[in-house]
ZAVO-329266 format. One record per residue (C-alpha): residue number from 1; residue in one letter; chain; y, x, z. Coordinates in Angstrom, 2 decimals. Layout:
residues N
[node NUM A A [Y X Z]],
...
//
This chain:
residues 501
[node 1 M A [-25.77 -119.61 29.73]],
[node 2 A A [-27.40 -120.94 33.08]],
[node 3 N A [-28.85 -124.01 31.25]],
[node 4 C A [-30.41 -122.12 28.74]],
[node 5 H A [-32.06 -119.86 31.47]],
[node 6 R A [-33.60 -122.64 33.02]],
[node 7 N A [-35.11 -123.87 30.43]],
[node 8 N A [-34.09 -127.65 31.28]],
[node 9 V A [-34.27 -129.44 27.68]],
[node 10 G A [-33.85 -132.82 29.24]],
[node 11 N A [-30.07 -131.93 30.84]],
[node 12 L A [-29.35 -130.27 27.29]],
[node 13 V A [-30.38 -133.65 25.35]],
[node 14 L A [-29.45 -136.47 27.78]],
[node 15 G A [-26.35 -134.57 29.61]],
[node 16 H A [-26.48 -136.00 33.07]],
[node 17 H A [-29.01 -135.57 36.35]],
[node 18 P A [-31.85 -138.11 36.43]],
[node 19 T A [-32.92 -139.37 39.56]],
[node 20 K A [-36.85 -138.89 40.63]],
[node 21 N A [-37.41 -142.70 39.17]],
[node 22 E A [-35.89 -141.93 36.07]],
[node 23 T A [-37.69 -138.39 35.21]],
[node 24 V A [-41.41 -140.05 34.68]],
[node 25 A A [-39.33 -142.45 32.18]],
[node 26 G A [-37.06 -140.15 30.89]],
[node 27 H A [-39.37 -137.94 29.66]],
[node 28 F A [-41.82 -140.14 27.79]],
[node 29 R A [-38.50 -141.57 26.19]],
[node 30 L A [-37.56 -137.85 24.92]],
[node 31 W A [-41.08 -137.24 23.63]],
[node 32 N A [-41.41 -140.31 21.63]],
[node 33 S A [-37.50 -140.33 20.27]],
[node 34 L A [-38.22 -136.00 18.89]],
[node 35 S A [-39.91 -135.27 16.40]],
[node 36 A A [-42.16 -132.66 15.98]],
[node 37 S A [-39.80 -130.43 13.73]],
[node 38 S A [-36.68 -131.44 16.62]],
[node 39 L A [-39.09 -130.45 19.22]],
[node 40 R A [-40.07 -127.33 17.70]],
[node 41 R A [-36.21 -126.22 16.85]],
[node 42 L A [-36.06 -126.73 20.73]],
[node 43 I A [-38.26 -124.76 21.96]],
[node 44 F A [-37.50 -122.00 20.10]],
[node 45 D A [-33.68 -121.85 20.86]],
[node 46 A A [-34.81 -121.95 24.37]],
[node 47 V A [-37.08 -118.81 23.97]],
[node 48 S A [-34.71 -117.18 21.77]],
[node 49 C A [-31.64 -117.45 24.54]],
[node 50 G A [-33.91 -115.73 26.94]],
[node 51 A A [-35.12 -113.09 24.61]],
[node 52 S A [-31.77 -111.76 23.54]],
[node 53 S A [-30.67 -111.71 27.00]],
[node 54 R A [-33.35 -109.07 27.82]],
[node 55 Y A [-32.93 -107.23 24.36]],
[node 56 H A [-28.88 -106.93 24.79]],
[node 57 H A [-29.54 -105.53 28.05]],
[node 58 R A [-32.20 -102.77 26.89]],
[node 59 R A [-29.99 -102.12 23.73]],
[node 60 H A [-27.19 -100.75 26.48]],
[node 61 Q A [-29.63 -99.21 28.58]],
[node 62 D A [-31.19 -96.81 25.11]],
[node 63 D A [-27.27 -96.43 24.42]],
[node 64 D A [-26.52 -94.83 27.75]],
[node 65 D A [-29.90 -92.90 26.89]],
[node 66 D A [-29.37 -91.44 24.35]],
[node 67 E A [-25.91 -90.18 25.44]],
[node 68 S A [-27.22 -89.15 27.96]],
[node 69 T A [-29.80 -87.25 25.65]],
[node 70 A A [-26.90 -86.13 23.33]],
[node 71 I A [-24.95 -84.24 25.96]],
[node 72 S A [-28.25 -82.56 27.59]],
[node 73 D A [-29.30 -81.13 24.41]],
[node 74 A A [-25.94 -80.07 23.31]],
[node 75 S A [-26.07 -78.51 27.27]],
[node 76 E A [-29.36 -76.77 26.20]],
[node 77 E A [-28.22 -75.53 22.84]],
[node 78 K A [-24.90 -73.63 24.36]],
[node 79 R A [-27.47 -72.28 27.31]],
[node 80 Q A [-29.57 -71.30 24.16]],
[node 81 Q A [-26.57 -69.72 22.22]],
[node 82 H A [-24.92 -67.35 25.05]],
[node 83 K A [-28.83 -66.39 25.75]],
[node 84 A A [-28.87 -65.37 22.12]],
[node 85 K A [-25.57 -63.75 22.13]],
[node 86 A A [-26.52 -62.21 25.68]],
[node 87 N A [-30.10 -60.60 23.75]],
[node 88 A A [-28.06 -59.80 20.88]],
[node 89 R A [-25.56 -57.45 22.80]],
[node 90 S A [-28.62 -56.21 25.42]],
[node 91 E A [-30.05 -55.25 22.12]],
[node 92 K A [-26.67 -53.64 20.63]],
[node 93 L A [-26.23 -51.78 23.83]],
[node 94 S A [-30.17 -50.94 23.73]],
[node 95 D A [-30.04 -49.59 20.38]],
[node 96 L A [-26.49 -47.60 21.08]],
[node 97 L A [-28.83 -46.05 23.56]],
[node 98 N A [-31.56 -44.54 22.15]],
[node 99 M A [-29.11 -43.47 19.30]],
[node 100 A A [-27.47 -41.31 22.20]],
[node 101 E A [-30.74 -40.19 23.32]],
[node 102 I A [-31.88 -39.51 19.77]],
[node 103 E A [-28.62 -37.14 18.99]],
[node 104 A A [-28.92 -35.55 22.05]],
[node 105 D A [-32.29 -34.33 21.68]],
[node 106 A A [-31.50 -33.35 18.35]],
[node 107 E A [-28.54 -31.14 19.82]],
[node 108 T A [-30.79 -30.26 22.67]],
[node 109 K A [-33.72 -28.99 20.04]],
[node 110 K A [-30.69 -27.23 17.54]],
[node 111 K A [-29.19 -25.76 20.48]],
[node 112 E A [-32.70 -24.00 21.29]],
[node 113 E A [-33.32 -23.18 17.86]],
[node 114 K A [-30.43 -21.23 17.48]],
[node 115 L A [-30.42 -19.37 20.78]],
[node 116 E A [-34.22 -18.11 19.17]],
[node 117 E A [-32.40 -16.44 16.17]],
[node 118 L A [-29.97 -14.85 17.95]],
[node 119 K A [-32.65 -13.28 19.67]],
[node 120 R A [-34.02 -12.05 17.36]],
[node 121 V A [-30.78 -11.09 15.24]],
[node 122 V A [-30.77 -9.01 18.95]],
[node 123 K A [-33.91 -7.88 18.57]],
[node 124 E A [-33.15 -6.48 14.94]],
[node 125 L A [-30.43 -4.47 16.47]],
[node 126 Q A [-32.10 -2.76 18.79]],
[node 127 E A [-34.67 -1.45 16.45]],
[node 128 E A [-33.49 1.95 15.51]],
[node 129 E A [-36.45 3.20 13.09]],
[node 130 D A [-35.29 0.40 10.75]],
[node 131 L A [-31.76 1.03 9.61]],
[node 132 T A [-31.43 -1.50 6.61]],
[node 133 K A [-32.39 -4.20 9.29]],
[node 134 R A [-30.23 -3.22 12.13]],
[node 135 R A [-27.31 -3.50 9.34]],
[node 136 E A [-28.47 -6.75 8.42]],
[node 137 A A [-28.80 -7.94 11.67]],
[node 138 A A [-24.83 -6.56 12.62]],
[node 139 A A [-23.78 -8.08 9.41]],
[node 140 T A [-25.17 -11.81 10.99]],
[node 141 V A [-23.38 -10.88 13.79]],
[node 142 R A [-20.39 -10.44 12.62]],
[node 143 L A [-20.29 -13.53 10.61]],
[node 144 V A [-21.71 -15.96 13.36]],
[node 145 A A [-18.96 -14.24 15.65]],
[node 146 K A [-16.46 -14.79 13.86]],
[node 147 E A [-15.61 -18.43 14.67]],
[node 148 D A [-18.00 -19.19 17.32]],
[node 149 L A [-16.38 -18.30 20.58]],
[node 150 D A [-19.45 -19.14 22.98]],
[node 151 V A [-21.35 -17.41 20.64]],
[node 152 R A [-19.78 -13.74 20.96]],
[node 153 G A [-20.91 -14.86 25.01]],
[node 154 T A [-24.29 -15.76 24.32]],
[node 155 L A [-24.30 -12.44 22.14]],
[node 156 A A [-22.78 -10.27 24.87]],
[node 157 M A [-25.43 -11.51 27.18]],
[node 158 L A [-28.63 -11.15 25.15]],
[node 159 G A [-27.51 -7.45 24.88]],
[node 160 A A [-26.04 -7.10 21.42]],
[node 161 I A [-22.91 -4.65 22.32]],
[node 162 P A [-24.93 -1.52 23.36]],
[node 163 P A [-27.11 -1.65 20.03]],
[node 164 L A [-23.96 -2.17 17.62]],
[node 165 V A [-21.90 1.03 19.52]],
[node 166 S A [-24.65 3.23 19.16]],
[node 167 M A [-24.30 2.62 15.48]],
[node 168 L A [-21.25 4.20 15.13]],
[node 169 D A [-23.57 7.49 15.28]],
[node 170 S A [-24.66 6.39 11.60]],
[node 171 Q A [-22.98 8.18 8.67]],
[node 172 E A [-23.89 5.58 6.16]],
[node 173 P A [-20.41 3.58 5.55]],
[node 174 D A [-22.24 0.15 4.83]],
[node 175 S A [-23.63 0.21 8.28]],
[node 176 L A [-20.34 1.87 10.14]],
[node 177 V A [-18.84 -1.21 8.44]],
[node 178 A A [-20.72 -3.66 9.46]],
[node 179 S A [-21.30 -2.50 13.20]],
[node 180 L A [-17.11 -2.10 13.54]],
[node 181 Y A [-16.52 -5.37 12.30]],
[node 182 A A [-18.96 -7.12 14.52]],
[node 183 L A [-17.90 -5.27 17.61]],
[node 184 L A [-14.38 -6.67 16.89]],
[node 185 N A [-15.32 -10.24 16.08]],
[node 186 L A [-17.55 -10.16 19.07]],
[node 187 G A [-13.86 -9.13 21.29]],
[node 188 I A [-11.49 -11.72 19.82]],
[node 189 G A [-10.69 -14.05 22.76]],
[node 190 N A [-13.08 -12.58 25.13]],
[node 191 D A [-11.65 -10.41 27.29]],
[node 192 A A [-15.09 -9.33 29.04]],
[node 193 N A [-16.06 -8.29 25.76]],
[node 194 K A [-13.36 -5.90 25.04]],
[node 195 A A [-13.64 -4.37 28.49]],
[node 196 A A [-17.61 -4.11 27.82]],
[node 197 I A [-17.08 -2.68 24.23]],
[node 198 V A [-14.77 0.37 25.75]],
[node 199 K A [-16.87 0.77 28.78]],
[node 200 V A [-20.28 1.61 26.86]],
[node 201 G A [-18.24 4.81 24.77]],
[node 202 S A [-16.98 2.69 21.46]],
[node 203 V A [-13.65 4.27 21.73]],
[node 204 E A [-15.20 8.37 21.76]],
[node 205 K A [-17.43 7.50 19.11]],
[node 206 M A [-14.57 5.71 16.64]],
[node 207 L A [-12.42 8.88 16.95]],
[node 208 K A [-15.30 11.11 16.28]],
[node 209 L A [-15.35 9.58 13.24]],
[node 210 I A [-12.11 10.30 11.76]],
[node 211 E A [-12.32 14.17 12.92]],
[node 212 S A [-11.23 15.23 9.98]],
[node 213 P A [-9.53 12.74 7.88]],
[node 214 D A [-10.23 13.60 4.91]],
[node 215 D A [-13.61 12.66 4.77]],
[node 216 V A [-12.89 9.37 6.55]],
[node 217 N A [-13.69 6.17 3.98]],
[node 218 S A [-10.87 4.38 4.02]],
[node 219 S A [-12.47 1.10 5.33]],
[node 220 V A [-14.44 2.85 8.13]],
[node 221 S A [-10.57 4.01 8.69]],
[node 222 E A [-9.37 0.51 8.83]],
[node 223 A A [-12.11 -1.13 11.02]],
[node 224 I A [-11.73 1.44 13.40]],
[node 225 V A [-7.41 0.62 13.62]],
[node 226 A A [-8.74 -3.47 13.20]],
[node 227 N A [-10.81 -2.48 16.59]],
[node 228 F A [-8.06 -0.52 18.36]],
[node 229 L A [-5.70 -2.86 17.71]],
[node 230 G A [-8.23 -6.06 19.07]],
[node 231 L A [-9.37 -3.58 22.56]],
[node 232 S A [-5.89 -2.60 23.14]],
[node 233 A A [-4.96 -6.03 23.61]],
[node 234 L A [-6.65 -6.05 27.13]],
[node 235 D A [-4.08 -4.41 29.73]],
[node 236 S A [-7.50 -2.29 31.25]],
[node 237 N A [-8.22 -0.85 28.10]],
[node 238 K A [-4.24 0.41 27.36]],
[node 239 P A [-4.65 3.66 29.46]],
[node 240 I A [-8.34 4.79 28.17]],
[node 241 I A [-6.98 4.19 24.14]],
[node 242 G A [-3.74 5.42 24.98]],
[node 243 S A [-4.95 8.70 26.40]],
[node 244 S A [-7.67 9.28 23.88]],
[node 245 A A [-6.35 10.62 20.45]],
[node 246 A A [-5.99 7.44 19.09]],
[node 247 I A [-2.33 7.24 18.56]],
[node 248 P A [-2.12 9.91 16.73]],
[node 249 F A [-4.49 8.60 14.48]],
[node 250 L A [-2.32 5.17 14.46]],
[node 251 V A [0.65 6.66 13.61]],
[node 252 R A [-0.95 8.93 10.83]],
[node 253 T A [-1.98 5.59 9.48]],
[node 254 L A [1.27 4.08 9.70]],
[node 255 Q A [2.81 6.46 8.29]],
[node 256 S A [0.23 7.34 4.65]],
[node 257 L A [2.28 8.19 1.92]],
[node 258 D A [-0.59 8.46 -0.44]],
[node 259 N A [-1.70 4.77 0.04]],
[node 260 K A [-4.91 5.84 1.56]],
[node 261 S A [-4.21 3.09 4.14]],
[node 262 S A [-3.61 -0.89 3.18]],
[node 263 S A [-0.93 -2.73 4.02]],
[node 264 Q A [-2.76 -4.59 6.29]],
[node 265 A A [-4.35 -1.30 8.15]],
[node 266 K A [-0.51 0.07 8.27]],
[node 267 Q A [0.41 -3.60 9.88]],
[node 268 D A [-2.54 -3.31 12.82]],
[node 269 A A [-1.63 0.34 13.56]],
[node 270 L A [1.93 -0.80 13.97]],
[node 271 R A [0.58 -3.73 16.39]],
[node 272 A A [-1.60 -1.74 17.85]],
[node 273 L A [0.90 1.08 19.03]],
[node 274 Y A [2.60 -1.89 20.54]],
[node 275 N A [0.00 -3.46 22.20]],
[node 276 L A [0.07 0.56 23.81]],
[node 277 S A [3.67 1.40 24.46]],
[node 278 I A [3.75 -1.77 27.10]],
[node 279 F A [1.72 0.30 29.55]],
[node 280 P A [4.59 3.44 31.09]],
[node 281 A A [2.01 6.15 30.69]],
[node 282 N A [1.42 5.95 27.07]],
[node 283 I A [5.28 6.40 26.50]],
[node 284 S A [4.70 10.11 26.92]],
[node 285 F A [1.51 9.95 24.30]],
[node 286 I A [3.60 8.10 21.60]],
[node 287 L A [6.45 10.05 22.18]],
[node 288 E A [4.57 13.71 21.53]],
[node 289 T A [4.09 12.43 18.10]],
[node 290 N A [7.36 11.77 15.73]],
[node 291 L A [6.76 7.90 15.96]],
[node 292 V A [10.40 7.43 17.08]],
[node 293 P A [12.29 8.63 14.18]],
[node 294 F A [9.75 7.12 11.81]],
[node 295 L A [10.25 3.44 13.88]],
[node 296 I A [14.63 3.86 12.92]],
[node 297 N A [14.27 5.01 9.61]],
[node 298 S A [12.46 2.21 8.58]],
[node 299 V A [14.89 -0.56 9.81]],
[node 300 G A [15.93 -2.26 7.28]],
[node 301 D A [12.40 -3.29 6.17]],
[node 302 M A [12.16 -6.48 6.99]],
[node 303 E A [8.82 -6.38 7.38]],
[node 304 V A [7.91 -3.95 10.23]],
[node 305 T A [11.58 -4.06 11.32]],
[node 306 E A [11.35 -6.43 14.13]],
[node 307 R A [7.97 -4.45 15.17]],
[node 308 N A [9.79 -1.24 15.07]],
[node 309 L A [12.10 -2.36 17.22]],
[node 310 A A [9.73 -4.26 20.00]],
[node 311 I A [8.67 -0.85 19.81]],
[node 312 L A [11.42 0.73 20.79]],
[node 313 S A [12.27 -2.24 23.23]],
[node 314 N A [8.94 -0.61 25.90]],
[node 315 L A [10.09 3.00 24.65]],
[node 316 V A [14.01 2.70 25.48]],
[node 317 S A [12.63 1.69 29.23]],
[node 318 T A [11.90 5.79 30.35]],
[node 319 R A [14.68 8.56 30.29]],
[node 320 E A [12.44 10.46 27.63]],
[node 321 G A [12.37 7.63 25.48]],
[node 322 R A [15.63 7.20 25.28]],
[node 323 K A [16.34 10.42 24.81]],
[node 324 A A [13.86 10.60 21.84]],
[node 325 I A [16.14 7.59 20.30]],
[node 326 S A [19.17 9.16 20.56]],
[node 327 A A [18.43 12.37 19.56]],
[node 328 V A [17.81 10.90 15.66]],
[node 329 P A [20.30 11.04 13.22]],
[node 330 D A [22.53 7.97 12.61]],
[node 331 A A [20.30 6.38 15.31]],
[node 332 F A [23.24 3.86 16.60]],
[node 333 P A [24.66 3.00 13.09]],
[node 334 I A [21.02 1.72 12.32]],
[node 335 L A [20.78 0.18 15.25]],
[node 336 V A [24.77 -1.37 15.65]],
[node 337 D A [24.19 -2.05 11.51]],
[node 338 V A [21.19 -4.90 12.86]],
[node 339 L A [23.41 -6.71 15.20]],
[node 340 N A [25.28 -7.89 11.75]],
[node 341 W A [21.58 -9.75 10.35]],
[node 342 T A [22.77 -13.11 11.20]],
[node 343 D A [19.84 -14.73 9.27]],
[node 344 S A [17.41 -12.96 11.76]],
[node 345 S A [18.14 -13.69 15.75]],
[node 346 E A [14.96 -11.89 16.95]],
[node 347 C A [16.28 -8.25 15.43]],
[node 348 Q A [19.74 -8.93 16.95]],
[node 349 E A [18.12 -9.75 19.99]],
[node 350 K A [16.01 -6.26 20.50]],
[node 351 A A [18.58 -4.45 18.61]],
[node 352 S A [21.33 -5.55 21.39]],
[node 353 Y A [18.41 -5.19 24.03]],
[node 354 I A [18.39 -1.11 23.46]],
[node 355 L A [21.78 -0.52 23.36]],
[node 356 M A [22.46 -2.41 26.34]],
[node 357 V A [20.05 -0.31 28.27]],
[node 358 M A [21.33 3.12 26.64]],
[node 359 A A [25.41 2.14 27.08]],
[node 360 H A [24.18 1.50 30.30]],
[node 361 K A [22.52 4.71 31.61]],
[node 362 S A [24.79 7.48 28.93]],
[node 363 Y A [28.13 7.97 28.96]],
[node 364 G A [27.21 10.04 25.83]],
[node 365 N A [25.46 6.86 24.66]],
[node 366 K A [28.86 4.61 24.86]],
[node 367 Q A [30.95 6.99 23.06]],
[node 368 A A [28.45 7.59 19.55]],
[node 369 M A [28.39 3.14 19.81]],
[node 370 I A [31.94 3.30 19.68]],
[node 371 E A [31.85 5.29 17.46]],
[node 372 A A [29.63 3.25 15.47]],
[node 373 G A [31.92 0.41 15.50]],
[node 374 I A [29.90 -1.37 18.25]],
[node 375 V A [32.86 -3.50 19.53]],
[node 376 S A [33.72 -5.33 16.47]],
[node 377 S A [29.68 -6.11 16.00]],
[node 378 L A [29.47 -7.39 19.48]],
[node 379 L A [32.82 -9.53 19.40]],
[node 380 E A [31.22 -11.29 16.59]],
[node 381 L A [27.23 -11.48 17.98]],
[node 382 S A [29.22 -13.34 21.35]],
[node 383 L A [30.14 -15.87 19.34]],
[node 384 L A [27.69 -16.87 16.76]],
[node 385 G A [24.55 -14.99 18.01]],
[node 386 T A [21.51 -16.15 19.91]],
[node 387 T A [22.06 -17.39 24.10]],
[node 388 L A [20.43 -14.46 24.66]],
[node 389 A A [22.17 -12.50 22.20]],
[node 390 Q A [25.57 -13.78 23.13]],
[node 391 K A [24.73 -12.65 26.72]],
[node 392 R A [23.23 -9.22 25.90]],
[node 393 A A [26.04 -8.72 23.57]],
[node 394 S A [28.87 -9.67 26.10]],
[node 395 R A [26.96 -7.19 29.08]],
[node 396 I A [27.11 -4.31 26.54]],
[node 397 L A [31.31 -5.10 26.39]],
[node 398 E A [31.43 -5.11 30.53]],
[node 399 I A [29.36 -2.06 30.54]],
[node 400 L A [31.85 -0.16 27.63]],
[node 401 R A [34.87 -0.99 29.18]],
[node 402 V A [33.97 -0.80 32.85]],
[node 403 D A [31.88 1.90 34.41]],
[node 404 K A [31.71 1.99 38.17]],
[node 405 G A [35.35 0.62 38.46]],
[node 406 K A [36.59 3.17 36.07]],
[node 407 Q A [37.62 2.11 32.37]],
[node 408 V A [35.84 4.21 29.43]],
[node 409 S A [38.22 5.39 26.87]],
[node 410 G A [38.17 7.68 23.77]],
[node 411 S A [38.94 8.53 20.00]],
[node 412 Y A [37.13 8.18 17.21]],
[node 413 G A [37.99 11.99 15.83]],
[node 414 G A [35.72 13.71 19.25]],
[node 415 N A [38.22 14.25 21.02]],
[node 416 L A [37.71 14.54 24.67]],
[node 417 V A [37.36 10.93 26.76]],
[node 418 A A [39.62 10.30 30.10]],
[node 419 T A [39.05 7.79 32.11]],
[node 420 V A [41.49 6.44 34.48]],
[node 421 S A [40.95 4.11 37.57]],
[node 422 A A [43.07 1.24 37.20]],
[node 423 P A [42.54 -1.32 34.90]],
[node 424 I A [44.69 -0.87 31.86]],
[node 425 C A [45.42 -4.71 32.21]],
[node 426 G A [46.31 -7.17 35.54]],
[node 427 S A [49.76 -5.15 37.14]],
[node 428 S A [52.61 -5.72 36.72]],
[node 429 S A [53.15 -1.53 36.56]],
[node 430 S A [50.72 -1.01 34.12]],
[node 431 C A [50.31 -4.75 31.93]],
[node 432 A A [53.23 -4.24 28.76]],
[node 433 K A [56.23 -6.83 29.53]],
[node 434 L A [57.68 -9.19 26.90]],
[node 435 D A [61.46 -8.85 26.96]],
[node 436 G A [64.18 -11.06 25.98]],
[node 437 G A [63.46 -10.33 22.19]],
[node 438 G A [59.98 -11.17 22.52]],
[node 439 K A [59.07 -7.22 22.01]],
[node 440 E A [55.62 -5.77 24.22]],
[node 441 C A [55.98 -2.46 25.33]],
[node 442 S A [59.17 -1.32 25.26]],
[node 443 E A [59.45 2.68 24.30]],
[node 444 E A [61.05 3.89 27.97]],
[node 445 E A [57.42 2.62 29.39]],
[node 446 E A [55.79 3.81 26.42]],
[node 447 D A [57.22 7.37 27.50]],
[node 448 M A [56.42 7.24 30.83]],
[node 449 M A [52.58 6.43 29.78]],
[node 450 S A [50.15 8.99 31.05]],
[node 451 E A [48.09 10.49 28.43]],
[node 452 E A [45.42 8.86 29.32]],
[node 453 K A [46.44 5.67 28.15]],
[node 454 K A [47.95 6.87 25.24]],
[node 455 A A [44.60 7.66 24.35]],
[node 456 V A [43.07 4.46 25.19]],
[node 457 K A [46.20 2.83 23.22]],
[node 458 Q A [45.06 4.86 20.40]],
[node 459 L A [41.54 3.55 21.06]],
[node 460 V A [42.49 0.01 20.73]],
[node 461 Q A [44.66 0.31 17.61]],
[node 462 Q A [41.77 2.28 15.73]],
[node 463 S A [39.09 -0.40 16.73]],
[node 464 L A [41.60 -3.27 15.29]],
[node 465 Q A [41.77 -1.35 12.33]],
[node 466 N A [38.01 -0.65 11.98]],
[node 467 N A [37.62 -4.77 12.62]],
[node 468 M A [40.24 -5.38 9.95]],
[node 469 R A [38.56 -3.25 7.52]],
[node 470 K A [35.14 -5.09 8.12]],
[node 471 I A [36.91 -8.52 7.50]],
[node 472 V A [38.26 -7.32 4.08]],
[node 473 K A [34.83 -5.60 3.24]],
[node 474 R A [32.85 -9.23 4.10]],
[node 475 A A [34.91 -10.83 2.09]],
[node 476 N A [34.28 -8.75 -0.64]],
[node 477 L A [38.26 -8.00 -1.48]],
[node 478 P A [39.22 -4.46 -2.51]],
[node 479 Q A [39.51 -1.64 -0.41]],
[node 480 D A [43.03 -0.85 -1.74]],
[node 481 I A [44.23 -4.19 -1.81]],
[node 482 V A [45.69 -3.41 2.01]],
[node 483 P A [47.06 -0.38 2.47]],
[node 484 S A [46.00 1.78 5.24]],
[node 485 D A [49.94 1.80 6.45]],
[node 486 H A [50.02 -1.94 6.34]],
[node 487 F A [46.68 -1.56 9.02]],
[node 488 K A [48.56 0.59 11.65]],
[node 489 S A [51.80 -1.74 11.15]],
[node 490 L A [49.72 -5.00 12.09]],
[node 491 T A [47.85 -3.09 15.25]],
[node 492 S A [51.21 -0.80 16.33]],
[node 493 S A [52.45 -3.71 18.54]],
[node 494 S A [48.99 -4.32 20.05]],
[node 495 T A [48.89 -3.36 23.66]],
[node 496 S A [45.99 -2.96 25.97]],
[node 497 K A [45.80 -6.48 26.17]],
[node 498 S A [43.82 -6.55 22.58]],
[node 499 L A [41.59 -4.46 24.10]],
[node 500 P A [38.02 -5.65 22.41]],
[node 501 F A [36.12 -4.49 24.94]],
//
């Protein structure tokens, strides 16, 4: 390759290094011995050798440049792709923001339009000259306030309540119904509106509409009942409504026997009376009516029983209420029977509460409960009732058993019941003992028992007999399948240890 680069043709042909003298002669001989074609071939080869070397070097350099260019192009393409993605995300975010802004503007515009519409409605309510327009506006208020809590507050702030209440002076039934139900819907879930409706004198105007029950339109009457139900839910309204003539009106609606009042109106009246009975000062107004006998005698109707017992639970908190309940004939048998309603735990809990309070406050009530067969019902309730019912049943049993350290005893025949200060069972002198034959309560000990203890024993035996009769009855067995003498034999050996309470 070095010879090729030096283009030493003589060296290539002769293969040795000539001396200075030989050089001129050698060159001369070379040119003479080579033909023209051979010479041209040697020159071409020499020139081609050098050209190939330079071409090879340039090709490698071009390949490196091409590789660098390809890498650069790939990087540029990636940068362009990343930039395109960033631009796409930016455009998407911009679109979302624009869309949110458009929606917000649309929502704002919609609210503004709605507010203008409410202002127009309130303005129409205030036009006293045009009754038709006021009635239509009241119907609109009733509709828009039915399901929208925000609208109720907005309408009240715009001044819709006073003109609606003033419409109660009208004698036109359709206008009265529209205004009453508009007021009802404005008060739903809004205590401020409830207070405002009562404050502007709506209760007095409603009661004025029902002064003559025979002339009252049934739709108007039902709307008034519904309003009393809604307004009485607020504690500050309870004394105002209770001290008015609303309670007698609600009781009349509840006791309506001529079917003038719908079932819904009766339910609303009962619930309104419950709300009013929560406030203690209203109990005296309730007791002035004949509501208590109606509530007790209606126990058994499952549509109203639970609510009846709830009202009685409020009334029993006062002495007058307890007296009114105990004065109703068969009140205790009815309430005791509720304790056996195993499919209605709520009624059991409420009935047991009423009986517990009455047993705690009155000795006479205890005797009436015992005569009604409460002991066996309490024993069953203490085993099968809910946790709350079990606690109340146990408490009643404790009240019946011990009253300030004294044992309550009695007979089912209505004789005078005596009390003893010592527990019936717990000491060797008063408890029955087992002798060698396994017999309890020897004749000698029985002769030494006081008259009071004999009365207690008789009460225990009769209680056990009643329990067994109830068991036979619940088992759907004939009543004569077990003779009464057999009942006595089953309980004759019982002592005070079997005292069911």
